[in-house]
Structures are given as C-alpha cells and as structure tokens.
C-alpha positions, 0 to 999 in steps of 0.5 A, spaced: 094 190 078 093 197 080 099 202 078 102 205 085 100 212 086 106 217 085 105 220 092 107 213 095 114 214 094 116 222 094 122 225 098 120 228 104 120 235 101 116 233 095 111 229 099 109 236 103 108 240 097 104 234 094 100 234 101 099 242 100 096 241 093 092 236 095 088 240 101 088 246 096 084 241 091 080 238 096 078 245 098 075 247 091 070 241 092 069 240 099 068 245 105 075 246 108 073 245 115 070 238 113 077 236 110 080 230 114 087 227 114 083 221 112 080 224 106 087 228 104 091 221 105 086 218 100 086 223 095 094 222 095 093 215 095 097 214 101 096 212 109 095 216 114 101 214 117 105 216 111 102 223 112 103 224 119 111 222 118 111 229 115 105 233 119 104 231 126 097 234 126 092 237 121 093 244 124 100 243 121 098 241 114 093 248 114 099 252 116 103 249 111 097 251 106 097 258 108 104 259 107 104 256 100 098 261 099 102 267 101 108 265 098 105 264 091 100 269 091 105 275 093 110 272 088 105 273 083 103 280 084 110 282 086 112 279 079 106 283 076 108 289 079 115 289 076 112 289 069 107 294 070 109 301 067 106 306 072 103 305 079 096 305 077 098 300 071 101 296 077 094 296 081 090 293 075 096 288 074 095 286 082 088 286 081 087 282 075 093 277 077 089 276 084 083 274 080 087 269 076 090 266 082 083 265 085 080 262 078 086 257 078 085 255 085 078 256 087 079 252 094 084 258 096 079 263 098 074 258 101 080 256 106 082 263 108 075 265 109 074 259 113 081 260 117 079 267 119 072 265 121 075 261 127 074 263 134 080 261 136 087 264 134 091 258 131 097 258 127 094 258 120 089 264 122 095 268 124 098 266 117 092 268 114 092 275 117 099 276 116 098 275 108 092 280 108 096 285 112 102 284 107 098 284 101 094 291 103 101 294 105 103 293 097 097 296 095 098 302 100 105 303 097 102 303 090 097 308 092 102 312 095 106 312 089 101 313 084 099 320 088 106 322 088 106 321 080 100 325 079 096 319 077 092 318 083 088 324 086 092 327 092 086 327 096 085 319 096 086 316 103 090 310 102 088 306 108 081 307 105 082 305 098 087 299 100 081 296 104 076 297 098 081 294 093 081 288 098 074 288 099 073 288 091 077 282 090 073 279 096 066 281 093 068 278 087 070 271 090 063 271 094 059 272 088 063 267 084 062 262 090 054 264 091 054 263 083 058 256 083 062 259 078 069 262 079 070 263 072 065 269 072 070 273 076 074 274 070 068 276 066 067 282 072 074 284 074 075 289 068 069 293 070 070 293 077 077 295 077 075 301 072 070 304 077 075 303 082 080 307 077 075 312 076 074 313 083 082 314 084 083 319 078 077 323 079 075 321 072 067 322 070 063 318 065 
C-alpha cells in the first residue's frame, strides 16, 4: 500500500507553506504561467479541494509565493549586511547572497519575471514591484553610506548605481536561464561584482 503523502495531514499554516514551496519547486521546472492548481495539488499529493480550503484562487497562491520570496530574500540580505564590516563589503555580500538565493531557488526569478510581464495589475505583480523597490532602497542606502565613509566616489549617482546593481543580478539570471544552468551564476558573480566595485571606487586595472 502506498504511504500517505506528508502533505495530506498538515495544519493550516504548514499546508500554506507547503503550497508555496511546491509552487517554487514547480517553477524551477515549468513555465510559471503553465502551473495549474491541478499540478500544484498533484505535486503535494492532495486534492484540489484541499488546496482551495487554504487558497480561494490561484492568484492568492501566487500572492503568497511573492510574500514568501520577499520575506526570505530581504531577510537574507539584511543578515548579510549586518555581518559586513563596511558599506562596500555589505554591497558585495548582498550581491553574493542574492546570487546564492537564486541558485538554490531557480524558480523564483522565473516567477518574478512572469508576474512583472503581466499586462494587468494583479496583487502578485504589485508585490513583485514592491520587493524590487524595497531591495533597491537597501542598495541605495549602502551606496550612500559608502560615499559618506569615503569608500565610494562622491560623484557616483546612487540611483543609477542601484539600477545597475539590480540589473547585474537580472543579467546573470537571464544568462543562466538561457544556458539552462543556474550554477554558472556563482562562477560569474565575483568577476561581475569586481567590475562594479572598480566603477564605484575609481580603481583602474
């Protein structure tokens, strides 16, 4: 007799968390827009009815996923920032932590890109936009601290530098998705950040 799925008898909060994790796992292998509630329920080993007891719609599931991503990514980069000794070291720690997060959860950027490309303004899309805004605020704050500490050139425009910082991560993500291997991000990240650091400090090869 087949053993019952551990997802079948979870308390409500754990069932919601398991649903989010199932979607993140599926997004690593499937186009996020093609992930149906049927596929989610099958992945978890439960019925759709059991799924809808905790999430009334698919959009509510995606909203919970965006919340999961925001909470975990921001918590990780905040922890990395606190451990860094200087603002410039903190920027590098944030960059490497973000790359590591995507490497562990490759479905996350695919979902973010998917939500941001939707024409209509949905709750998940608003949450994705908010995440990027909160992330960028942290980067700009570190850039300002670096300038105040004399680590970063006074003439560096914080908004442009923050935009470039986010774009570097997104570029690495896109290249890894095209290559079909997210692990290559880790190999390329150090060199990419080194160029960014040199631009901030005015260092020359």
